N, CA, C and O atoms as a DFTB+ gen file, in Angstrom:
740 C
 N C O
     1  1     -36.576     -38.267       2.938
     2  2     -36.328     -38.824       1.720
     3  2     -35.171     -38.137       0.925
     4  3     -35.143     -36.920       0.740
     5  1     -34.324     -38.908       0.518
     6  2     -33.187     -38.396      -0.369
     7  2     -33.188     -38.941      -1.764
     8  3     -33.637     -40.066      -1.983
     9  1     -32.728     -38.226      -2.661
    10  2     -32.598     -38.764      -4.059
    11  2     -31.332     -39.698      -4.083
    12  3     -30.322     -39.439      -3.428
    13  1     -31.462     -40.794      -4.881
    14  2     -30.310     -41.768      -4.807
    15  2     -29.079     -41.047      -5.519
    16  3     -27.982     -41.581      -5.355
    17  1     -29.144     -39.927      -6.268
    18  2     -28.085     -39.161      -6.652
    19  2     -27.186     -38.595      -5.487
    20  3     -26.008     -38.290      -5.672
    21  1     -27.827     -38.477      -4.269
    22  2     -27.071     -37.897      -3.147
    23  2     -26.422     -38.955      -2.316
    24  3     -25.790     -38.653      -1.304
    25  1     -26.555     -40.118      -2.697
    26  2     -25.917     -41.261      -1.955
    27  2     -24.334     -41.091      -2.267
    28  3     -23.901     -40.942      -3.410
    29  1     -23.578     -41.130      -1.174
    30  2     -22.127     -41.130      -1.297
    31  2     -21.506     -42.207      -0.296
    32  3     -22.229     -42.813       0.494
    33  1     -20.267     -42.393      -0.363
    34  2     -19.575     -43.288       0.514
    35  2     -19.878     -42.825       2.023
    36  3     -19.689     -41.654       2.352
    37  1     -20.355     -43.789       2.928
    38  2     -20.581     -43.490       4.239
    39  2     -22.008     -43.058       4.549
    40  3     -22.381     -43.023       5.722
    41  1     -22.812     -42.730       3.563
    42  2     -24.214     -42.411       3.814
    43  2     -24.979     -43.583       4.344
    44  3     -24.800     -44.687       3.829
    45  1     -25.801     -43.430       5.312
    46  2     -26.718     -44.419       5.871
    47  2     -28.037     -44.172       5.352
    48  3     -28.461     -43.027       5.198
    49  1     -28.784     -45.327       5.042
    50  2     -30.210     -45.214       4.492
    51  2     -30.914     -46.439       4.873
    52  3     -30.362     -47.458       5.290
    53  1     -32.289     -46.257       4.686
    54  2     -33.198     -47.532       5.020
    55  2     -33.996     -47.800       3.698
    56  3     -34.442     -46.855       3.047
    57  1     -34.147     -48.940       3.362
    58  2     -35.013     -49.429       2.129
    59  2     -35.588     -50.733       2.468
    60  3     -34.868     -51.692       2.749
    61  1     -36.834     -50.791       2.450
    62  2     -37.655     -51.982       2.704
    63  2     -37.440     -52.477       4.058
    64  3     -37.443     -53.687       4.285
    65  1     -37.238     -51.541       5.039
    66  2     -37.116     -51.826       6.402
    67  2     -35.674     -52.347       6.799
    68  3     -35.551     -52.798       7.938
    69  1     -34.720     -52.328       6.073
    70  2     -33.401     -52.741       6.265
    71  2     -32.599     -51.443       6.331
    72  3     -32.899     -50.458       5.655
    73  1     -31.542     -51.486       7.196
    74  2     -30.593     -50.447       7.310
    75  2     -29.291     -50.682       6.528
    76  3     -28.692     -51.753       6.634
    77  1     -28.843     -49.668       5.731
    78  2     -27.638     -49.882       4.896
    79  2     -26.727     -48.745       4.981
    80  3     -27.141     -47.610       5.217
    81  1     -25.401     -49.044       4.779
    82  2     -24.394     -48.076       4.654
    83  2     -23.720     -48.235       3.365
    84  3     -23.299     -49.325       2.977
    85  1     -23.610     -47.041       2.638
    86  2     -22.939     -47.056       1.273
    87  2     -21.473     -47.137       1.402
    88  3     -20.869     -46.242       1.993
    89  1     -20.809     -48.223       0.852
    90  2     -19.459     -48.438       0.804
    91  2     -18.745     -47.878      -0.460
    92  3     -17.605     -47.420      -0.393
    93  1     -19.414     -47.928      -1.538
    94  2     -18.966     -47.390      -2.796
    95  2     -20.057     -46.976      -3.629
    96  3     -21.155     -47.523      -3.530
    97  1     -19.798     -45.890      -4.583
    98  2     -20.835     -45.191      -5.241
    99  2     -20.316     -45.025      -6.661
   100  3     -19.166     -44.625      -6.844
   101  1     -21.160     -45.332      -7.713
   102  2     -20.907     -45.131      -9.057
   103  2     -22.094     -44.436      -9.709
   104  3     -23.243     -44.843      -9.539
   105  1     -21.802     -43.409     -10.435
   106  2     -22.960     -42.661     -11.253
   107  2     -22.542     -43.082     -12.798
   108  3     -21.463     -42.789     -13.313
   109  1     -23.559     -43.795     -13.409
   110  2     -23.289     -44.301     -14.672
   111  2     -24.332     -43.551     -15.616
   112  3     -25.539     -43.701     -15.427
   113  1     -23.819     -42.706     -16.680
   114  2     -24.775     -42.110     -17.562
   115  2     -24.466     -42.592     -18.930
   116  3     -23.374     -42.321     -19.429
   117  1     -25.363     -43.298     -19.579
   118  2     -25.267     -43.840     -20.908
   119  2     -25.783     -42.709     -21.844
   120  3     -26.285     -41.665     -21.429
   121  1     -25.611     -43.024     -23.119
   122  2     -25.958     -41.892     -24.210
   123  2     -27.359     -41.642     -24.139
   124  3     -27.783     -40.501     -24.329
   125  1     -28.163     -42.648     -23.871
   126  2     -29.720     -42.465     -23.919
   127  2     -30.281     -42.981     -22.574
   128  3     -29.791     -43.888     -21.901
   129  1     -31.383     -42.261     -22.292
   130  2     -32.178     -42.823     -21.118
   131  2     -31.687     -42.163     -19.831
   132  3     -30.881     -41.233     -19.852
   133  1     -32.189     -42.664     -18.734
   134  2     -31.818     -42.270     -17.437
   135  2     -30.515     -42.732     -16.920
   136  3     -30.008     -43.772     -17.339
   137  1     -29.923     -41.945     -15.964
   138  2     -28.577     -42.443     -15.433
   139  2     -28.928     -43.470     -14.476
   140  3     -30.036     -43.580     -13.952
   141  1     -27.836     -44.285     -14.256
   142  2     -28.001     -45.476     -13.311
   143  2     -26.974     -45.165     -12.107
   144  3     -25.866     -44.660     -12.288
   145  1     -27.440     -45.497     -10.988
   146  2     -26.575     -45.194      -9.780
   147  2     -26.330     -46.710      -9.189
   148  3     -27.240     -47.401      -8.732
   149  1     -25.005     -47.098      -9.269
   150  2     -24.686     -48.405      -8.730
   151  2     -23.905     -48.239      -7.401
   152  3     -22.871     -47.570      -7.365
   153  1     -24.400     -48.841      -6.339
   154  2     -23.883     -48.642      -4.989
   155  2     -23.470     -50.033      -4.416
   156  3     -24.224     -50.997      -4.547
   157  1     -22.398     -50.121      -3.848
   158  2     -21.966     -51.263      -3.050
   159  2     -22.494     -50.950      -1.508
   160  3     -22.090     -49.923      -0.962
   161  1     -23.269     -51.716      -0.910
   162  2     -23.830     -51.379       0.392
   163  2     -23.635     -52.537       1.331
   164  3     -23.451     -53.672       0.889
   165  1     -23.672     -52.265       2.658
   166  2     -23.567     -53.195       3.634
   167  2     -24.770     -53.128       4.565
   168  3     -25.130     -52.041       5.016
   169  1     -25.346     -54.165       4.840
   170  2     -26.604     -54.276       5.699
   171  2     -26.001     -54.140       7.148
   172  3     -25.157     -54.928       7.574
   173  1     -26.482     -53.113       7.849
   174  2     -25.961     -52.763       9.166
   175  2     -26.345     -53.812      10.264
   176  3     -25.744     -53.858      11.337
   177  1     -27.392     -54.665       9.939
   178  2     -27.879     -55.614      10.972
   179  2     -27.215     -56.997      10.685
   180  3     -26.949     -57.732      11.636
   181  1     -26.958     -57.347       9.490
   182  2     -26.388     -58.581       9.217
   183  2     -25.015     -58.669       8.808
   184  3     -24.372     -59.718       8.822
   185  1     -24.529     -57.436       8.407
   186  2     -23.164     -57.330       7.895
   187  2     -22.889     -57.880       6.485
   188  3     -21.744     -57.953       6.040
   189  1     -24.021     -58.277       5.772
   190  2     -23.880     -58.730       4.415
   191  2     -23.551     -57.540       3.548
   192  3     -24.048     -56.433       3.754
   193  1     -22.683     -57.801       2.556
   194  2     -22.323     -56.819       1.556
   195  2     -22.939     -57.253       0.265
   196  3     -22.935     -58.453      -0.008
   197  1     -23.492     -56.339      -0.591
   198  2     -23.871     -56.644      -1.938
   199  2     -24.028     -55.267      -2.749
   200  3     -24.015     -54.157      -2.216
   201  1     -24.171     -55.501      -4.054
   202  2     -24.209     -54.365      -4.925
   203  2     -25.665     -54.260      -5.408
   204  3     -26.296     -55.269      -5.725
   205  1     -26.183     -53.032      -5.459
   206  2     -27.548     -52.788      -5.903
   207  2     -27.523     -51.568      -6.901
   208  3     -26.597     -50.757      -6.887
   209  1     -28.525     -51.487      -7.717
   210  2     -28.621     -50.468      -8.724
   211  2     -29.914     -49.707      -8.591
   212  3     -30.973     -50.274      -8.325
   213  1     -29.806     -48.447      -8.777
   214  2     -30.957     -47.511      -8.773
   215  2     -30.985     -46.723     -10.017
   216  3     -29.968     -46.501     -10.674
   217  1     -32.152     -46.305     -10.333
   218  2     -32.353     -45.336     -11.580
   219  2     -32.449     -44.019     -11.089
   220  3     -33.069     -43.772     -10.054
   221  1     -31.874     -43.148     -11.762
   222  2     -31.914     -41.879     -11.349
   223  2     -33.283     -41.372     -11.184
   224  3     -34.163     -41.649     -11.999
   225  1     -33.497     -40.601     -10.102
   226  2     -34.908     -40.147      -9.646
   227  2     -35.397     -41.065      -8.519
   228  3     -36.272     -40.616      -7.779
   229  1     -34.970     -42.192      -8.329
   230  2     -35.374     -43.053      -7.156
   231  2     -35.154     -42.366      -5.885
   232  3     -34.261     -41.522      -5.812
   233  1     -35.914     -42.660      -4.836
   234  2     -35.728     -42.052      -3.498
   235  2     -35.481     -43.120      -2.414
   236  3     -36.018     -44.224      -2.508
   237  1     -34.683     -42.803      -1.400
   238  2     -34.472     -43.697      -0.226
   239  2     -34.636     -42.917       0.986
   240  3     -34.438     -41.704       0.924
   241  1     -34.989     -43.487       2.133
   242  2     -35.133     -42.797       3.315
   243  2     -33.793     -42.648       3.979
   244  3     -33.220     -43.674       4.343
   245  1     -33.239     -41.481       4.174
   246  2     -32.018     -41.402       4.874
   247  2     -32.233     -41.425       6.512
   248  3     -33.262     -40.991       7.030
   249  1     -31.224     -41.939       7.199
   250  2     -31.377     -42.096       8.644
   251  2     -30.278     -41.504       9.355
   252  3     -29.155     -41.493       8.849
   253  1     -30.509     -41.008      10.489
   254  2     -29.441     -40.429      11.383
   255  2     -28.915     -41.461      12.423
   256  3     -29.667     -41.972      13.253
   257  1     -27.782     -41.701      12.351
   258  2     -27.103     -42.767      13.183
   259  2     -26.429     -41.863      14.376
   260  3     -25.674     -40.919      14.143
   261  1     -26.805     -42.283      15.657
   262  2     -26.192     -41.594      16.775
   263  2     -24.791     -42.320      17.060
   264  3     -24.608     -43.526      16.893
   265  1     -23.892     -41.466      17.485
   266  2     -22.538     -41.911      17.990
   267  2     -22.291     -41.614      19.340
   268  3     -22.462     -40.497      19.829
   269  1     -21.825     -42.764      20.044
   270  2     -21.562     -42.497      21.499
   271  2     -20.151     -42.988      21.697
   272  3     -19.705     -43.981      21.121
   273  1     -19.416     -42.180      22.612
   274  2     -17.968     -42.546      22.875
   275  2     -18.036     -43.470      23.962
   276  3     -18.702     -43.193      24.960
   277  1     -17.335     -44.664      23.845
   278  2     -17.374     -45.698      24.912
   279  2     -15.881     -46.086      25.128
   280  3     -15.013     -45.754      24.320
   281  1     -15.624     -46.801      26.253
   282  2     -14.378     -47.374      26.616
   283  2     -14.631     -48.852      26.703
   284  3     -15.575     -49.305      27.350
   285  1     -13.741     -49.627      26.019
   286  2     -13.781     -51.092      26.124
   287  2     -13.351     -51.549      27.475
   288  3     -12.340     -51.100      28.015
   289  1     -14.149     -52.470      28.033
   290  2     -13.880     -52.987      29.335
   291  2     -13.253     -54.331      29.366
   292  3     -12.160     -54.560      29.884
   293  1     -14.121     -55.336      28.692
   294  2     -13.716     -56.726      28.849
   295  2     -14.419     -57.583      27.826
   296  3     -15.401     -57.114      27.251
   297  1     -14.018     -58.739      27.566
   298  2     -14.601     -59.889      26.595
   299  2     -15.013     -60.968      27.562
   300  3     -14.220     -61.524      28.321
   301  1     -16.291     -61.229      27.489
   302  2     -16.832     -62.425      28.378
   303  2     -17.018     -63.599      27.626
   304  3     -17.723     -64.500      28.080
   305  1     -16.342     -63.717      26.277
   306  2     -16.476     -64.945      25.623
   307  2     -17.526     -64.725      24.389
   308  3     -17.160     -64.968      23.239
   309  1     -18.686     -64.313      24.639
   310  2     -19.668     -64.202      23.637
   311  2     -19.946     -62.682      23.314
   312  3     -20.234     -62.340      22.167
   313  1     -19.852     -61.774      24.357
   314  2     -20.023     -60.297      24.164
   315  2     -18.805     -59.548      24.628
   316  3     -18.120     -59.926      25.578
   317  1     -18.564     -58.467      23.913
   318  2     -17.593     -57.425      24.207
   319  2     -18.419     -56.390      25.023
   320  3     -19.475     -55.924      24.596
   321  1     -17.864     -56.056      26.239
   322  2     -18.514     -55.113      27.150
   323  2     -17.946     -53.731      27.090
   324  3     -16.727     -53.643      26.943
   325  1     -18.603     -52.727      27.175
   326  2     -18.152     -51.310      27.001
   327  2     -18.867     -50.493      28.030
   328  3     -19.858     -50.887      28.645
   329  1     -18.257     -49.253      28.182
   330  2     -18.895     -48.280      29.113
   331  2     -18.960     -46.882      28.435
   332  3     -17.954     -46.299      28.029
   333  1     -20.124     -46.430      28.353
   334  2     -20.372     -45.104      27.842
   335  2     -19.716     -44.055      28.848
   336  3     -20.013     -43.961      30.039
   337  1     -18.824     -43.322      28.207
   338  2     -18.015     -42.415      29.141
   339  2     -18.716     -41.200      29.579
   340  3     -18.194     -40.403      30.359
   341  1     -19.993     -41.036      29.046
   342  2     -20.777     -39.740      29.611
   343  2     -21.798     -40.337      30.609
   344  3     -21.870     -39.779      31.704
   345  1     -22.590     -41.395      30.371
   346  2     -23.715     -41.826      31.178
   347  2     -23.274     -43.002      32.152
   348  3     -24.012     -43.344      33.076
   349  1     -22.081     -43.593      31.922
   350  2     -21.621     -44.782      32.610
   351  2     -22.495     -46.098      32.356
   352  3     -22.350     -47.060      33.110
   353  1     -23.306     -46.135      31.407
   354  2     -24.118     -47.195      31.021
   355  2     -23.161     -48.226      30.423
   356  3     -22.143     -47.821      29.861
   357  1     -23.457     -49.697      30.519
   358  2     -22.547     -50.567      29.903
   359  2     -23.165     -51.396      28.852
   360  3     -23.699     -52.466      29.143
   361  1     -23.113     -50.929      27.584
   362  2     -23.697     -51.721      26.524
   363  2     -22.730     -52.819      26.129
   364  3     -21.511     -52.729      26.275
   365  1     -23.420     -53.953      25.574
   366  2     -22.628     -55.076      25.009
   367  2     -23.004     -55.122      23.500
   368  3     -24.064     -54.704      23.032
   369  1     -21.939     -55.713      22.778
   370  2     -22.085     -56.020      21.396
   371  2     -21.592     -57.361      21.257
   372  3     -20.619     -57.688      21.936
   373  1     -22.167     -58.248      20.411
   374  2     -21.717     -59.391      19.957
   375  2     -20.332     -59.440      19.440
   376  3     -19.920     -58.573      18.669
   377  1     -19.581     -60.455      19.853
   378  2     -18.187     -60.443      19.339
   379  2     -18.102     -60.492      17.924
   380  3     -17.224     -59.838      17.360
   381  1     -18.895     -61.178      17.286
   382  2     -19.003     -61.421      15.806
   383  2     -19.230     -60.225      14.896
   384  3     -18.970     -60.286      13.695
   385  1     -19.735     -59.100      15.500
   386  2     -20.095     -57.967      14.968
   387  2     -18.744     -57.223      14.596
   388  3     -18.682     -56.452      13.639
   389  1     -17.702     -57.497      15.393
   390  2     -16.251     -56.949      15.239
   391  2     -15.502     -57.717      14.382
   392  3     -14.577     -57.191      13.763
   393  1     -15.788     -59.005      14.239
   394  2     -14.839     -59.840      13.293
   395  2     -13.492     -60.081      13.961
   396  3     -13.381     -60.430      15.137
   397  1     -12.411     -59.857      13.072
   398  2     -11.056     -59.832      13.550
   399  2     -10.537     -58.435      14.248
   400  3      -9.491     -58.328      14.888
   401  1     -11.453     -57.427      14.000
   402  2     -11.109     -56.168      14.580
   403  2     -11.102     -56.079      16.113
   404  3     -10.538     -55.144      16.681
   405  1     -11.716     -57.033      16.759
   406  2     -11.557     -57.154      18.192
   407  2     -10.192     -57.228      18.673
   408  3      -9.909     -56.842      19.807
   409  1      -9.274     -57.734      17.823
   410  2      -7.851     -57.958      18.249
   411  2      -7.183     -56.523      18.497
   412  3      -6.167     -56.409      19.183
   413  1      -7.810     -55.460      17.905
   414  2      -7.203     -54.164      18.211
   415  2      -7.608     -53.629      19.619
   416  3      -6.961     -52.735      20.163
   417  1      -8.681     -54.197      20.177
   418  2      -9.150     -53.695      21.422
   419  2      -8.386     -54.367      22.637
   420  3      -8.231     -55.588      22.679
   421  1      -7.926     -53.537      23.602
   422  2      -7.488     -53.919      24.780
   423  2      -8.254     -53.009      25.818
   424  3      -8.972     -52.080      25.448
   425  1      -8.055     -53.334      27.130
   426  2      -8.834     -52.692      28.146
   427  2      -8.440     -51.124      28.084
   428  3      -7.296     -50.731      27.855
   429  1      -9.503     -50.327      28.310
   430  2      -9.423     -48.958      28.300
   431  2      -9.289     -48.173      26.913
   432  3      -9.054     -46.967      26.846
   433  1      -9.467     -49.005      25.833
   434  2      -9.415     -48.344      24.517
   435  2     -10.708     -47.637      24.317
   436  3     -11.791     -48.197      24.486
   437  1     -10.578     -46.427      23.963
   438  2     -11.661     -45.534      23.448
   439  2     -12.132     -45.760      22.051
   440  3     -11.262     -45.782      21.180
   441  1     -13.384     -45.933      21.701
   442  2     -13.958     -46.054      20.419
   443  2     -15.273     -45.395      20.397
   444  3     -15.700     -44.765      21.365
   445  1     -15.919     -45.541      19.284
   446  2     -17.304     -45.036      19.074
   447  2     -18.190     -46.148      18.611
   448  3     -17.834     -46.882      17.689
   449  1     -19.371     -46.297      19.245
   450  2     -20.489     -47.148      18.835
   451  2     -21.503     -46.435      18.127
   452  3     -21.869     -45.341      18.556
   453  1     -21.982     -46.910      17.128
   454  2     -23.184     -46.304      16.331
   455  2     -24.407     -46.968      16.648
   456  3     -24.449     -48.197      16.717
   457  1     -25.535     -46.152      16.870
   458  2     -26.681     -46.749      17.347
   459  2     -27.788     -46.014      16.514
   460  3     -27.640     -44.832      16.202
   461  1     -28.930     -46.754      16.150
   462  2     -29.958     -46.262      15.533
   463  2     -31.252     -46.766      16.307
   464  3     -31.558     -47.958      16.314
   465  1     -32.006     -45.769      16.971
   466  2     -33.261     -45.968      17.672
   467  2     -32.936     -46.972      18.782
   468  3     -33.713     -47.896      19.023
   469  1     -31.713     -46.788      19.508
   470  2     -31.398     -47.653      20.665
   471  2     -30.747     -48.889      20.265
   472  3     -30.334     -49.597      21.184
   473  1     -30.575     -49.285      19.070
   474  2     -30.033     -50.572      18.716
   475  2     -28.594     -50.239      18.129
   476  3     -28.414     -49.439      17.211
   477  1     -27.670     -50.897      18.722
   478  2     -26.159     -50.702      18.451
   479  2     -25.908     -51.590      17.105
   480  3     -26.193     -52.783      17.004
   481  1     -25.363     -50.837      16.165
   482  2     -25.231     -51.450      14.837
   483  2     -23.849     -51.507      14.362
   484  3     -23.584     -52.451      13.617
   485  1     -22.932     -50.694      14.644
   486  2     -21.630     -50.708      14.075
   487  2     -20.617     -49.896      15.119
   488  3     -20.993     -49.371      16.168
   489  1     -19.398     -49.901      14.666
   490  2     -18.307     -49.279      15.517
   491  2     -17.413     -48.471      14.760
   492  3     -17.381     -48.554      13.532
   493  1     -16.658     -47.665      15.429
   494  2     -15.589     -46.964      14.623
   495  2     -14.375     -47.046      15.635
   496  3     -14.425     -46.561      16.765
   497  1     -13.324     -47.683      15.136
   498  2     -11.989     -47.778      15.924
   499  2     -11.275     -46.430      15.846
   500  3     -11.510     -45.585      14.982
   501  1     -10.440     -46.316      16.765
   502  2      -9.552     -45.025      16.628
   503  2      -8.631     -45.399      15.411
   504  3      -8.571     -46.579      15.068
   505  1      -7.949     -44.490      14.782
   506  2      -7.233     -44.678      13.657
   507  2      -5.923     -45.476      13.943
   508  3      -5.444     -46.188      13.060
   509  1      -5.313     -45.357      15.229
   510  2      -4.231     -46.051      15.607
   511  2      -4.195     -46.530      17.033
   512  3      -4.701     -45.812      17.895
   513  1      -3.652     -47.660      17.356
   514  2      -3.708     -48.137      18.647
   515  2      -2.183     -48.579      19.066
   516  3      -1.331     -48.860      18.223
   517  1      -1.957     -48.601      20.452
   518  2      -0.619     -48.996      20.834
   519  2      -0.756     -50.429      21.533
   520  3      -1.610     -50.683      22.382
   521  1       0.152     -51.280      21.085
   522  2       0.185     -52.625      21.811
   523  2       1.518     -52.997      22.060
   524  3       2.424     -52.519      21.378
   525  1       1.735     -53.813      22.982
   526  2       3.075     -54.341      23.508
   527  2       3.254     -55.676      22.708
   528  3       2.295     -56.426      22.524
   529  1       4.456     -55.938      22.257
   530  2       4.907     -57.131      21.593
   531  2       4.975     -58.315      22.676
   532  3       5.611     -58.225      23.726
   533  1       4.312     -59.316      22.320
   534  2       4.307     -60.628      23.184
   535  2       5.248     -61.631      22.616
   536  3       5.974     -62.298      23.353
   537  1       5.250     -61.748      21.364
   538  2       6.079     -62.785      20.656
   539  2       6.524     -62.311      19.302
   540  3       5.788     -61.692      18.534
   541  1       7.844     -62.654      19.039
   542  2       8.427     -62.133      17.725
   543  2       9.217     -63.367      17.147
   544  3       9.737     -64.216      17.872
   545  1       9.252     -63.382      15.898
   546  2      10.080     -64.344      15.133
   547  2      11.624     -63.932      15.414
   548  3      11.978     -62.786      15.691
   549  1      12.396     -64.938      15.311
   550  2      13.804     -64.710      15.229
   551  2      14.182     -64.266      13.862
   552  3      13.802     -64.873      12.861
   553  1      14.941     -63.194      13.821
   554  2      15.381     -62.585      12.599
   555  2      16.790     -62.317      12.469
   556  3      17.388     -61.958      13.483
   557  1      17.447     -62.439      11.331
   558  2      18.739     -62.149      11.236
   559  2      18.844     -61.034      10.173
   560  3      18.223     -61.127       9.115
   561  1      19.658     -59.947      10.471
   562  2      19.772     -58.856       9.595
   563  2      20.248     -59.252       8.126
   564  3      19.532     -59.015       7.153
   565  1      21.381     -59.810       8.024
   566  2      21.781     -60.258       6.620
   567  2      21.631     -59.318       5.625
   568  3      22.057     -58.180       5.820
   569  1      21.008     -59.659       4.425
   570  2      20.755     -58.675       3.281
   571  2      19.446     -57.975       3.517
   572  3      18.316     -58.463       3.474
   573  1      19.849     -56.609       3.803
   574  2      18.639     -55.648       4.075
   575  2      18.504     -54.610       3.025
   576  3      18.176     -53.452       3.284
   577  1      18.781     -55.076       1.764
   578  2      18.671     -54.128       0.639
   579  2      17.192     -53.786       0.369
   580  3      16.888     -52.686      -0.091
   581  1      16.334     -54.669       0.636
   582  2      14.869     -54.476       0.407
   583  2      14.114     -54.206       1.521
   584  3      12.889     -54.279       1.425
   585  1      14.715     -53.857       2.728
   586  2      13.949     -53.452       3.947
   587  2      13.390     -54.766       4.588
   588  3      12.209     -55.075       4.426
   589  1      14.187     -55.475       5.260
   590  2      13.806     -56.747       5.972
   591  2      12.760     -56.534       7.092
   592  3      12.821     -55.590       7.880
   593  1      11.820     -57.458       7.103
   594  2      10.765     -57.425       8.211
   595  2      10.555     -58.745       8.730
   596  3      11.015     -59.756       8.200
   597  1       9.810     -58.727       9.840
   598  2       9.468     -59.963      10.509
   599  2       8.091     -59.932      11.102
   600  3       7.609     -58.831      11.368
   601  1       7.391     -61.049      11.344
   602  2       6.003     -61.015      12.022
   603  2       6.245     -61.041      13.556
   604  3       7.095     -61.769      14.068
   605  1       5.405     -60.158      14.288
   606  2       5.222     -60.290      15.658
   607  2       3.745     -60.472      16.072
   608  3       2.809     -60.225      15.311
   609  1       3.602     -60.942      17.387
   610  2       2.287     -61.133      17.869
   611  2       2.150     -60.204      19.045
   612  3       2.981     -60.260      19.951
   613  1       1.145     -59.348      19.083
   614  2       0.985     -58.347      20.206
   615  2       0.229     -59.016      21.342
   616  3      -0.117     -60.194      21.250
   617  1      -0.022     -58.293      22.385
   618  2      -0.567     -58.903      23.687
   619  2      -2.021     -59.371      23.335
   620  3      -2.500     -60.270      24.025
   621  1      -2.743     -58.844      22.338
   622  2      -4.040     -59.327      22.086
   623  2      -4.168     -60.396      21.019
   624  3      -5.257     -60.817      20.630
   625  1      -2.962     -60.823      20.557
   626  2      -3.066     -61.955      19.521
   627  2      -2.969     -61.407      18.081
   628  3      -3.022     -62.184      17.128
   629  1      -2.831     -60.122      17.919
   630  2      -2.802     -59.433      16.606
   631  2      -1.459     -59.709      15.933
   632  3      -0.432     -59.446      16.559
   633  1      -1.395     -60.215      14.714
   634  2      -0.180     -60.448      14.024
   635  2       0.095     -59.175      13.149
   636  3      -0.771     -58.703      12.413
   637  1       1.364     -58.644      13.275
   638  2       1.801     -57.405      12.640
   639  2       3.178     -57.635      11.917
   640  3       4.047     -58.313      12.466
   641  1       3.364     -57.083      10.721
   642  2       4.702     -57.245      10.074
   643  2       5.437     -55.900      10.569
   644  3       4.906     -54.798      10.432
   645  1       6.615     -56.067      11.113
   646  2       7.362     -54.995      11.656
   647  2       8.850     -55.139      11.075
   648  3       9.219     -56.144      10.468
   649  1       9.678     -54.006      11.329
   650  2      10.997     -53.908      10.958
   651  2      11.824     -54.932      11.840
   652  3      11.290     -55.329      12.875
   653  1      13.029     -55.366      11.523
   654  2      13.814     -56.247      12.343
   655  2      14.134     -55.683      13.653
   656  3      14.335     -56.508      14.544
   657  1      14.221     -54.445      13.947
   658  2      14.709     -53.907      15.227
   659  2      13.661     -53.931      16.359
   660  3      13.977     -53.657      17.517
   661  1      12.370     -54.276      15.985
   662  2      11.312     -54.382      17.013
   663  2      11.481     -55.668      17.727
   664  3      11.586     -56.721      17.098
   665  1      11.512     -55.616      19.071
   666  2      11.698     -56.751      19.886
   667  2      10.602     -57.142      20.897
   668  3       9.697     -56.332      21.094
   669  1      10.610     -58.278      21.532
   670  2       9.653     -58.623      22.479
   671  2       9.665     -57.613      23.651
   672  3      10.722     -57.326      24.214
   673  1       8.498     -57.087      24.005
   674  2       8.567     -56.102      25.207
   675  2       8.412     -54.698      24.673
   676  3       8.080     -53.785      25.428
   677  1       8.647     -54.503      23.380
   678  2       8.572     -53.144      22.840
   679  2       6.954     -52.753      22.590
   680  3       6.108     -53.631      22.418
   681  1       6.693     -51.565      22.593
   682  2       5.402     -51.016      22.397
   683  2       5.431     -50.438      20.953
   684  3       6.328     -49.669      20.607
   685  1       4.372     -50.848      20.070
   686  2       4.323     -50.378      18.683
   687  2       2.904     -49.691      18.487
   688  3       1.911     -49.973      19.158
   689  1       2.956     -48.745      17.468
   690  2       1.663     -48.195      17.253
   691  2       1.236     -48.771      15.922
   692  3       2.072     -48.850      15.022
   693  1      -0.088     -49.206      15.722
   694  2      -0.559     -49.966      14.593
   695  2      -1.765     -49.120      14.174
   696  3      -2.576     -48.617      14.951
   697  1      -1.771     -49.024      12.740
   698  2      -2.843     -48.426      12.050
   699  2      -4.083     -49.369      11.960
   700  3      -3.962     -50.453      11.390
   701  1      -5.189     -49.014      12.470
   702  2      -6.348     -49.948      12.540
   703  2      -7.030     -50.050      11.268
   704  3      -7.770     -51.013      11.067
   705  1      -6.841     -49.063      10.297
   706  2      -7.538     -49.207       8.999
   707  2      -6.982     -50.380       7.967
   708  3      -7.647     -50.956       7.106
   709  1      -5.581     -50.579       8.286
   710  2      -5.077     -51.668       7.379
   711  2      -4.191     -52.715       8.214
   712  3      -3.688     -53.676       7.630
   713  1      -4.013     -52.516       9.564
   714  2      -3.248     -53.364      10.288
   715  2      -1.726     -53.352      10.156
   716  3      -1.005     -54.275      10.534
   717  1      -1.290     -52.179       9.563
   718  2       0.072     -51.981       9.415
   719  2       0.850     -51.341      10.554
   720  3       0.289     -50.568      11.330
   721  1       2.125     -51.654      10.661
   722  2       3.017     -50.999      11.588
   723  2       3.250     -49.491      11.365
   724  3       3.514     -49.116      10.222
   725  1       3.174     -48.641      12.324
   726  2       3.439     -47.230      12.194
   727  2       4.714     -46.806      12.660
   728  3       5.542     -46.312      11.895
   729  1       4.942     -46.994      14.039
   730  2       6.158     -46.688      14.694
   731  2       6.338     -47.528      15.921
   732  3       5.410     -48.222      16.336
   733  1       7.584     -47.485      16.553
   734  2       7.910     -48.038      17.733
   735  2       7.650     -46.841      18.766
   736  3       8.006     -45.704      18.457
   737  1       7.090     -47.073      19.868
   738  2       6.818     -45.971      20.913
   739  2       7.677     -46.003      22.041
   740  3       7.550     -45.170      22.938
């Protein structure tokens, strides 16, 4: 059990049988009375997000989430299939767990899956991935005083805003945290 004052961004805990991850943390101390701890949390099973408030001194049960390194194999329509690079087991996760983040995945991409008591709950993408450009808008250099850009589509269907010099067939590096263009490889 941990005190709610120890909750920080990224901390995992269980409350009333549900598993949560802290997304944001605020400690509020008024002039009188106990402090209030307001946390934005995400339910690891349902992916729902909400804000909850605790009183200073409340306690929650902290949990340890195991991390395994996996390699993305393929998408069978409903599930994404992976291979544990140590044991060669092949876990599956529902595609909806990833949301639009599955567009960052292509065959042989290494990532981490998070599990609690054998149940896969979440994932951690690498900070950057390299994708080949499959389609690009036509762009004319013209007035480039403000840094002209264009939209391209990668081999996985991901849309990225890139500088005008990037063409179809080029390979680019993309930041998975915000989907932004980093560099041409």
